[in-house]
C-alpha positions in Angstrom: 109.6 74.8 87.5 107.9 78.1 88.1 107.1 79.6 91.6 105.3 82.7 92.8 107.1 84.8 95.4 105.2 87.8 97.2 107.4 90.8 98.4 107.0 90.7 102.3 105.8 93.7 104.2 109.0 93.8 106.2 111.3 93.7 103.1 113.6 96.7 103.2 112.8 99.6 100.9 115.4 100.4 98.2 116.4 103.4 100.1 116.9 101.3 103.4 118.7 98.7 101.3 121.1 101.3 99.9 121.5 102.7 103.3 122.5 99.3 104.5 125.0 98.8 101.8 126.5 102.2 102.7 126.4 101.3 106.3 128.3 98.0 105.7 131.0 99.9 104.2 131.1 102.4 107.0 131.0 99.7 109.6 134.0 97.9 108.0 136.0 101.2 108.2 134.9 101.9 111.7 135.6 98.3 112.8 139.1 98.4 111.5 139.7 101.9 113.0 138.6 100.8 116.4 140.5 97.6 116.1 143.8 99.5 115.9 142.8 102.1 118.4 144.4 102.9 121.8 140.9 102.8 123.3 140.4 99.2 122.3 143.9 98.2 123.5 143.2 99.7 126.8 139.8 97.9 127.0 141.4 94.4 126.1 144.2 94.9 128.8 141.4 95.7 131.4 139.3 92.8 130.2 142.1 90.4 130.9 142.1 91.6 134.4 138.4 92.3 135.1 137.0 89.3 133.6 139.1 86.8 135.6 137.4 84.7 138.3 139.7 86.0 140.9 138.7 89.6 140.1 135.1 89.0 140.1 135.3 86.9 143.3 137.2 89.7 145.0 134.5 92.3 143.8 131.7 90.1 145.0 133.4 89.7 148.4 133.8 93.3 148.9 130.3 94.3 147.8 128.5 91.5 149.7 130.4 90.8 152.8 129.0 92.3 156.0 131.4 93.9 158.4 129.8 92.0 161.2 130.8 88.7 159.6 134.4 89.8 159.4 137.1 88.7 162.0 138.1 92.4 162.5 134.6 93.2 163.8 134.6 90.0 166.0 138.0 91.0 167.5 137.0 94.5 168.1 133.8 93.4 169.7 135.7 91.0 171.9 138.2 93.7 172.8 135.4 96.1 173.8 133.7 93.3 175.9 137.1 92.6 177.6 137.4 96.3 178.5 134.2 96.2 180.4 135.0 92.9 182.3 134.7 92.8 186.1 138.3 91.5 186.4 139.8 94.3 184.4 138.0 97.0 186.3 139.2 95.7 189.8 142.6 94.8 188.4 143.0 98.5 187.5 141.6 99.6 190.8 143.9 97.6 192.9 146.9 98.3 190.6 146.4 102.0 191.5 146.7 101.4 195.2 150.1 102.7 196.5 150.6 99.6 198.7 150.0 97.3 195.7 152.4 99.4 193.6 155.0 99.2 196.4 154.7 95.5 196.7 154.9 94.9 193.0 158.0 97.1 192.6 159.5 95.0 195.5 158.6 91.9 193.7 160.8 92.9 190.8 163.9 93.2 193.1 166.4 90.5 194.2 165.2 91.0 197.7 161.9 89.5 196.9 163.3 85.9 197.2 164.3 86.6 200.9 160.6 86.6 201.9 160.8 82.7 201.8 163.5 83.0 204.6 161.8 83.4 207.9 164.9 84.3 209.7 165.8 87.0 207.2 162.2 88.4 207.5 162.5 88.5 211.3 165.8 90.3 211.1 164.6 92.9 208.5 161.7 95.3 209.2 161.4 96.1 205.5 160.9 92.5 204.6 158.4 92.2 207.3 156.5 95.1 205.9 156.6 93.6 202.4 155.3 90.2 203.8 152.5 92.0 205.4 151.6 93.8 202.1 151.8 90.4 200.3 149.4 88.9 202.7 147.1 92.0 202.5 143.6 91.7 200.9 144.4 94.4 198.3 147.5 92.5 196.9 145.8 89.2 197.1 142.8 90.5 195.1 145.1 92.4 192.7 146.9 89.1 191.9 143.6 87.2 191.6 142.3 89.7 189.0 145.7 90.1 187.2 146.0 86.3 186.6 142.4 86.0 185.4 141.5 84.9 181.9 139.7 88.1 181.2 142.6 90.4 182.0 144.9 88.2 179.9 142.5 88.3 177.0 142.2 92.0 177.2 145.9 92.5 176.9 146.1 90.0 174.1 143.4 91.7 172.2 144.6 95.2 172.9 147.8 94.3 171.2 146.1 93.0 168.2 143.6 95.9 167.7 146.3 98.5 168.2 148.5 97.1 165.5 148.7 99.5 162.6 148.0 96.8 160.0 144.9 95.7 161.8 143.7 99.2 162.2 143.9 99.8 158.5 142.3 96.5 157.7 139.4 97.2 160.1 139.0 100.7 158.8 138.7 99.2 155.2 136.2 96.5 156.1 134.1 98.9 158.4 133.6 101.2 155.3 130.4 99.9 153.5 131.7 101.6 150.3 135.0 99.8 150.7 134.9 98.5 147.1 135.0 102.0 145.6 138.2 102.8 147.5 140.2 100.2 145.6 142.3 100.2 142.6 140.2 97.3 141.3 137.2 99.5 141.4 138.9 102.1 139.3 139.8 99.4 136.8 136.3 98.0 136.8 134.8 101.5 136.3 137.2 102.3 133.4 136.4 98.9 131.9 132.7 99.4 132.1 132.9 102.9 130.7 135.0 101.7 127.7 132.7 98.7 127.2 129.6 101.0 126.9 131.4 103.6 124.9 130.0 104.0 121.3 133.2 102.6 119.7 133.8 99.6 121.9 130.2 98.6 122.2 130.0 98.9 118.3 133.1 96.8 118.0 131.9 94.0 120.4 128.5 93.9 118.6 130.1 93.0 115.2 130.8 89.5 114.0 134.5 89.4 113.0 133.8 86.6 110.5 131.1 88.7 108.9 133.3 91.7 108.8 136.1 89.6 107.1 133.5 88.2 104.7 132.3 91.5 103.7 135.9 92.7 103.3 136.6 89.8 101.1 134.2 91.1 98.6 136.2 92.6 95.7 134.5 94.8 93.1 135.4 93.3 89.7 132.8 95.0 87.5 131.0 98.3 87.9 129.1 100.6 85.9 127.7 103.7 87.7 126.3 105.0 84.4 128.2 108.3 84.5 129.2 108.0 80.8 127.8 109.8 77.8 129.1 107.8 74.9 128.8 104.0 74.5 132.5 103.7 73.7 133.2 105.2 77.2 131.2 102.5 78.9 131.8 98.8 79.5 128.9 98.0 77.1 128.7 97.1 73.5 125.6 97.2 71.4 124.1 93.9 70.0 124.3 90.3 71.0 127.6 88.7 71.6 129.0 85.8 69.6 132.4 84.3 69.6 132.4 84.0 65.9 133.1 87.4 64.4 131.3 86.4 61.2 128.0 86.1 62.9 125.7 89.2 63.0 125.8 90.6 66.5 123.3 93.3 65.7 120.2 91.5 64.5 116.6 91.1 65.5 114.3 88.1 65.8 111.4 87.4 63.5 109.2 86.2 66.4 109.4 89.4 68.2 107.7 92.7 67.7 110.6 95.2 68.1 113.7 95.5 66.1 117.0 95.6 67.9 118.4 99.1 67.1 122.2 98.8 67.2 122.6 100.9 70.4 120.5 103.8 69.2 117.9 103.1 71.9 120.6 103.3 74.6 121.6 106.4 76.5 122.4 107.8 79.9 120.1 110.4 81.5 121.1 112.0 84.8 123.5 109.3 85.5 121.1 106.5 84.7 121.5 103.8 81.9 118.3 103.7 79.9 117.4 101.0 77.3 114.1 101.7 75.7 111.5 100.2 73.5 110.1 103.0 71.1 107.3 103.3 68.7 109.2 103.9 65.4 109.3 102.1 62.1 112.4 100.0 61.1 113.2 97.4 58.5 116.1 95.3 59.4 117.5 91.8 59.0 115.7 89.3 61.5 116.5 85.8 62.2 113.7 83.3 61.4 114.2 79.8 62.7 113.5 78.0 59.4 114.5 80.6 56.8 117.5 82.2 58.5 117.9 85.9 57.9 115.1 87.7 56.3 114.1 91.4 56.0 111.3 92.4 58.3 109.3 95.5 59.0 108.8 96.6 62.6 106.7 99.3 64.1 108.8 99.3 67.3 112.5 99.3 68.1 114.2 97.9 71.2 117.9 97.3 72.0 120.4 95.0 73.6 123.8 95.7 75.1 126.3 93.3 76.7 129.6 93.5 78.4 131.3 90.3 77.2 134.4 91.9 75.9 135.0 93.4 79.3 133.8 91.0 81.9 132.8 87.4 82.4 132.5 85.4 85.6 131.1 82.1 86.9 130.9 83.1 90.6 130.2 86.3 92.5 127.6 88.6 93.7 125.8 90.4 90.8 123.9 93.4 91.9 121.9 96.0 90.0 119.7 98.9 91.0 117.0 99.2 88.4 113.3 100.0 87.6 111.1 99.0 84.8 108.2 100.8 83.2 105.7 100.4 80.4 104.2 97.2 78.9 107.3 96.5 76.8 109.6 93.8 78.2 113.0 94.4 79.8 115.6 91.9 80.9 118.7 92.4 83.0 120.5 89.0 82.7 123.6 86.9 82.5 124.3 85.1 79.3 127.0 82.8 77.9 128.4 82.4 74.4 125.9 79.6 73.9 122.1 80.0 73.7 121.8 78.5 77.2 122.0 78.9 80.1 120.0 82.2 80.6 120.2 83.6 84.1 117.6 86.4 84.8 118.7 88.8 87.3 115.4 90.5 86.7 113.1 90.3 83.7 110.0 92.5 83.4 107.1 91.1 81.4 105.1 94.4 81.4 103.4 93.7 84.6 105.6 91.6 86.8 109.3 90.6 87.5 110.5 87.2 86.8 113.8 86.0 88.3 115.6 82.6 87.7 117.6 80.5 85.3 116.9 78.4 82.3 119.1 75.4 81.4 118.9 73.1 78.4 116.5 70.6 80.1 115.6 72.3 83.3 114.2 75.7 84.4 113.8 77.3 87.8 111.9 80.6 87.8 109.8 82.7 90.2 107.3 85.4 89.5 107.8 88.1 92.1 104.6 89.8 93.0 104.8 93.2 94.6 107.5 94.8 92.4 105.9 98.1 91.3 106.3 99.5 87.9 108.6 102.6 87.8 109.9 101.9 91.4 113.6 101.2 91.9 114.8 97.9 93.4 118.1 96.3 94.1 118.1 93.0 92.4 120.9 90.6 93.5 122.1 87.2 92.4 124.7 85.4 94.5 126.5 82.6 92.6 128.6 80.2 94.5 130.1 76.9 93.4 127.1 75.1 94.8 124.1 77.5 94.7 122.4 80.4 93.0 120.4 82.7 95.1 118.2 85.6 94.1 117.1 88.6 96.2 114.8 91.7 95.8 116.4 94.2 98.1 117.1 92.0 101.2 114.5 89.3 100.6 115.6 86.0 99.2 113.1 85.0 96.5 114.7 81.9 94.9 117.5 79.4 95.4 118.6 76.6 93.2 121.7 74.4 92.5 124.4 75.9 90.4 124.6 74.0 87.1 125.8 76.9 85.0 129.0 75.4 83.8 130.1 78.5 81.9 131.4 82.0 82.5 128.5 84.6 82.1 128.5 88.3 81.0 126.0 91.0 81.9 123.4 91.7 79.2 120.5 94.3 79.1 117.7 93.8 76.7 114.6 95.9 76.0 112.2 94.0 73.7 108.5 93.1 72.6 107.4 89.5 72.6 105.1 88.5 69.7 101.6 89.9 70.1 102.6 92.9 72.4 102.5 96.3 71.0 103.8 99.0 73.5 106.7 101.0 74.7 108.7 100.7 77.8 112.0 101.5 79.6 114.6 99.5 81.5 116.4 102.0 83.7 119.7 101.2 85.6 121.2 103.4 88.3 124.2 101.1 88.7 125.5 97.6 88.0 128.1 96.0 90.2 129.7 92.6 90.6 131.8 91.4 93.6 134.1 88.4 93.9 133.7 86.7 97.2 
């Protein structure tokens, strides 16, 4: 089955994709650094306090409660009202009169009880005087006012509002900015400052499972193409066969370029180049019915593979590469058998194909929008159940995993029958990660 996939306008550029890859590595390091920092430890300690319902309810109460709705305000208001009462004003007036004071002082003595004895009163001028005072208008009014509810309430309230604890509480609630005077406000402010700091906000924005997933990726194969000789690289020239008696360096009679035993492979400025060149060669070629025959070619191509150094049946296979020219180039994964063939990216001289060919089934997509000579990051994720292909960050194909074999990286530059041209497959790096 063959599909067509168009590169979307919002697909990341290759530079953006590389920046993202580098950013992921930097984010992992930063995440772990913050995770073990004192800054995060302080934030988490404050979080246990600040995010509790009790804390938030207290904050809400202090920020929204009106002083007029508080008991303290009501007691102060009642006290001030009691101070202005009619009974209190007259009570204080009569209490200030000398004769009232004399009578009240006498009332506190043991002789006061004698006023109930008429004979004693007749016999004692002082008692007669005190009896007259007690019957005076001033003393009677004084006692009326003293025993009034208003005066009693005044003294009850005065005792309350003059209490040190009440004064402090009243001063606190009277302050409209009361919240900002509390320890909790300091904790809340520190918590918010930490939460909005670059490190903590970064940490909280990350998905720990995603970080752990990225961390689980282990690089198990890599070629950054910094070598100069093939023997210093992970590659070997030619096709790979388990049987050492078979020719690994050979060509195919139905193709237009001879495989050149690694001579068309080099590194230029840290890039692996496998080229199809216009040059004559007479080499053994495999013909399906006749076997090996000698054939003349006007072009040479090449093939390299890493079977001796690396094979895998799962992982993320990723290569940064470009294709140019009308010649074909394939970056693929092969097994010791002819099939399956998994194309990480195959250039047909105009477009890139990606997909996999099995014995009785093929799943391919033509990716339109991949430009000649432009670098892209081609990725294949192979899990136990699925195979997924990407161009930069865009998924272009997904199919079930029916590989059933360990595969090794292979790079081929070739000419199909009927095509006469040159071209280059250029690789900046090739990496494989284990999940």
